[in-house]
N, C-alpha and C positions, 0 to 999 in steps of 0.2 A: 240490461242495466249498464250504464257507461262507467261506473266506478268513481264518478266525480261527486263532490259535495253538492247537495241540491242547489244551494245559492249559486255556486259556480256554474252548474249546468244550465241554469236559467240565463245567466249573463252571457254565456258563450255558446248559445244554441247554434250560431253560425260559425263556420271555420274559415271564412273568407280572409285571404291575406291582403296586406296593404298593396301588393303588387310592386313594391320597391325592390330594387336589386339587393342581393344579399351576399356580402363577402367579408373577409377579415384579414389579420396580420399574417398571412399568406392568403386572405381574403374577405371580410364582409362588414359589419354594421354600426343612430345618435342624434329644446326650446330655450329660451334662454333669458332668464331674469337673474340679476345678480343675487348672491347670498353671502352673508358674513362667513368668513372662514371659520369652521367649527373648531372650538378648542380641543386640544388633544384629549382623548378619552370620552368625548361627547357620545352619548347614546342617542341616536336619532329614533324618533318614533314614527311609525307609519301612519299616513293619513287614512281617511275613511275607506278609500278604495283598497288599501293594503290590508286594513283590519278586516275587511270583508272576506279576505282570503284565509283568515284564521278559521279553520274548518271544525267540523265535528270531530270527536275524539277518534273515530276510526272510519275508514272508507268502507263502502260496500262494493268491492271490485267486481268487474264483469267476470264471468266464468267461461273457460274454454271447453269444460266438460262438466258433467254433473258431480264429479268427485273432487275437483280441484279449483279453488278460487285464485285467480291470477293475483300475484303480489309483486309490487314494484318497490324496490329499496332505493331511496335517494341517499347519496353519499358525497362528502366533501371533506376538505381540510382547511384549517385557518390558523394563522399566526400574525399578530400585529396588524390585523385588518383595520381596526379603527384608527390606529395611529397613522396608517398610510391612506386613510380615507377610501377604503374599499366599500362598495355597496353590499356588504356581506349579508345584512339582514334582509335586504330586498332580494338578493339572490336565493337564499334559502326559502324565504316566503313564496317565491314564485313557483317552486316545485312542490310545495306542501299539498296543493289540491290534488295532485296526481300520484302521490306515493303513499305506501302503507306504513313505511317507517323512514326516518331520516337520521342517518348516522353521520356524525361530524367529529373528525379527529381534530382535537384542539391542542396545539403545542404551546408551551409557555413562552410569552413574548417579553417585551420590555416592561419594566415595573409600572410605567405610566400607561400601559395599553389595557383596554377593557374589552377585548374581543370575546373572551369567554362569557362575560356578563351579557353582552349583546346577543350571543347565540342562545344563551339560556332564556333570555327574555322572550323568545318565541313562545315559551310556555305551552308546548303542545305535548300530549302524551306519547306521540309517535317519535319524539326527538330522543336520540341516544347520543350523549357526549362521551367520546372515548379520549381519555388522557393519552397524549403522545409525547414523544421525546424528540427535541430538536438537536440534531447533530451537525454542527457547522462543518465537520470534516467530510461530510457527504457532498458538500458543494451543491450544485443544482439538482443532484440525485435525491436530495432530501424531500423534494416536492413529490416525486413518485413514491418514495417510502411512506410519507404520511397519507398519500391517497390510498395505498395498499393497506395501511392500518385500518382505514375506514371501510374499504372494500371487504376485508376479511370478516368484518362484523355484520355484513349484509346477509339477510335471510330470504330475500325475495327471488322470484324467477328471473326478473330482469333487474339491472342495477343502473340507475340514472345518475350520472355524475354532473355536478355543477361546481364551478370554481367561484371564488369570492367576488369576481368581477363579471360574471356571466348571469344573465337573467332570461327566463323564458316568458313568452307572451301568453297571457291567458287564452287568447283566441286559438292557440296551438295545442292546448292541453287535451281537449277531447280527441283530436285526431291522433295525438301521441299515444294516449291510452288505448285507443282502438288498434293502432299499429302493433303495440305490444301484445294485445289480445290475438290479433290476426296471425301473427308470426310466431306465437309461442310454440306451436307444434312443428314448425318447420325448422328442423335442427341444422339445416344449412346455414341459417342466419345466426351469426355469432354476435352481431352488434348492429346499431343503427346510427346512420349519419345524419348530422344536423347542418343546415345552412347557417352560415355566419354573417352577421352585420357587425363590422368593426367601426365604432364611433371614435372620432379623433378631435380632441380640443374641446368640443361641446357636443350637444345632443342633436345637431343638425348636419354635421359633416361626416362622411364615410371614407374609410380607406378600402378601396376595392381593387387595387392593382396587384401586380406581381409581387410576391413576398409576404402577402397577407392571406392566410389560408381561407379558402372558400367554404370548405366543409371539414368537419371532424367528427370523430366517434364520441358520443356522449351517453349511449346506452349499451351495456354489454350483457351477454347471457351469463347468468351466475353459475358457478360450479364447473366451468370448463377449463380453468387454469389460466385465464387471461389476466395480465398484470398491467398496471400503469408503468410507463417507461420514460426514460430520460428525465426531462423536467416536467413530467406529468401532462404534457400536451395531449397524449393519446395512449392507446392500449395495444399490446401485442402479447403473443405467447412468450414465455421465458426465453425460448431459443430465437426470439425476434421474428418468428413467422407472423405475417400479417393476418388479420382475421377477415372473414367473409362478412359483408355487411349488406344492409338494405337501407333505402332512404327512409328517414323517419317522418318527412313531410312537415317538420317543425323547424323553428329558427332559434338560434341563440343570439341574443343581443349582448354584444361584448363591449363593456364600458371600461376596460382596463386603461384606456388612454384618454379618459374624460375625468378630469379633476382639476382643482386649482393648480396653477403652475408650480406653486411651492410644494404641494403634496406630490405632483408629478415628478419633480426633480428628486424628491426623497425616494420615491418608488424606483426611479431609474438607478439611483445609487444602490439601493437594496438589491435590485435585480442583478447588477453587475458585480456586487460584492461576493456573489456565489459563483462567479465565473472568471474573475480576475483577481490579482493581488490587491491589497488595500492601497499600495503605492500607485498601481495602474488606475484604480478607481479615482483616487484623488487627482491624478494628472489629467484624466479624461473628463471627469464630471465634478470635480471638487471646487472649481472656480465660479460656479453659477448657483445662485440661490433659487432661481425660477426656471422652469423648462420653457423653451421657445418652440411653440408648435408651428412656427412659420406661417406664411400667408395661406389662410384656409380657403381662399378663393380658388385654389388649384384643385380642390377636392369636390366630388359630387355631393349634392345635398340629399337629405332623407326627408321625405314628405309624408310618411306613414305615421302610425300611432306607436307610442312606446308602451311597454308593459305597465299596467295600472299601478303596480307596487313602486314604480319609479316616480310617480307623480310629485310627491313632496320633494324629492331630491332635485328633480328638474326645475321645479318652481324656485327652489332655494339657491340655484346657481348664481354665483357672485363674482365671477372672473371674466365676464364678457369684455370688460375694459382692458383686459390684458391680451385679448385676441385681436387679430387683424385679418382682413380679407386680402390685402395686398401689401407688399413692401413699399415703404416711401421711396420716391425717386432718389437715386443716388446712394441708397443704403447698401451696405456690404454685410453679408452674413457669413460667419465662419463655419456654421453648422448647417448641413443640408440633410434632410430626411431621405430615407431610402427611395421613396416614390419620386423625389426630385432628381435623382441621379439618372444620367443618360441610359445606363444599362437597364435599369428597371423601367424606365419610360418606354424603351424599345421593346422589352419583353411584354409589358402590359399592352402596348399597341398591337403586337403580334397576336396575343391571346384574344383581344377583342375582335380582331380582323378575322381570325380563323376559327374561333371557338375552342381552341386547344389550350387547356390549362396546363401550364408548364411548372406550376408549383409542386414541391415535394409533397407526396401524400403518404399518410401512415396506414391507411386501410388497404386491404386486399381487394379481392373481386367484389364488385357491386352487383348484387342480384336485382333484377328488375321485377320485383314482386310487390 
């Protein structure tokens, strides 16, 4: 038994990939019809495809022996996700078919934000909302703090982490569950690596150069003392030792840089507010109302399918008119994105020529199992 809901198992009998390159903001992954900018606090409803992922109340997971049924805990944290237009409901719905419980640490946000209501609207008996405290004094470390709050409440053998702008593809769920089953008794494996697709500007363009992580840990073995570190990008032991990992053979679709330019600018300001003084944030990012993605023609295109839970959001995209493939002749831009700078272009070219990934990695040894 594969541990997936019957409806999902039927839909995802094959595990063929799109064959598209996968990389993100140190490496990977991103149709386009306009949509009206959602009012603050709007709760999006998922379409038929997404609703189909609302599963039976409990999975019947595969077993690695006759005495123990494999359990996978999903976990995440959220705050102000609706106000900043994160696809949080889609993110959580994307992992529901493969987890036995879903733990979400929710920190109180702005008064006009409805993130907690959106999370609760999943209405699944496996959902466990943990009330968390937001401490601005922790700066970017608060993200790891909240991740660890959710992690501490997990009871599964493996813990599957998803952030509010990350989505798993339903085609990858059967193989992911199978990998967790296969590697459960191999105690050398402390985590699983996922390939990243970083979408940028819209759902068609990818950031896959140097400075965008190509792979990251999103499953960790429970009960071995591993913690979320720094700004919650990855996991290590408390003494900063890196964990030994194996490939998950699954992808993360990262949509953190795909939203209306107005929401994107608000997200950038929020991001830097935990890393810079308010004066520095205003000086650097306060003069613009909308984020400039630059000429998207410089980036590779994605031709594969997106996760089914993203269908409504992709159809509702309404900022195509704010994007461009190339800069008009004679135009001068004061802001250059990382991938446009000479240093990163040279490093990206070297990596593509040699196959050597020069990006910083958070994981330790990768076992070829």
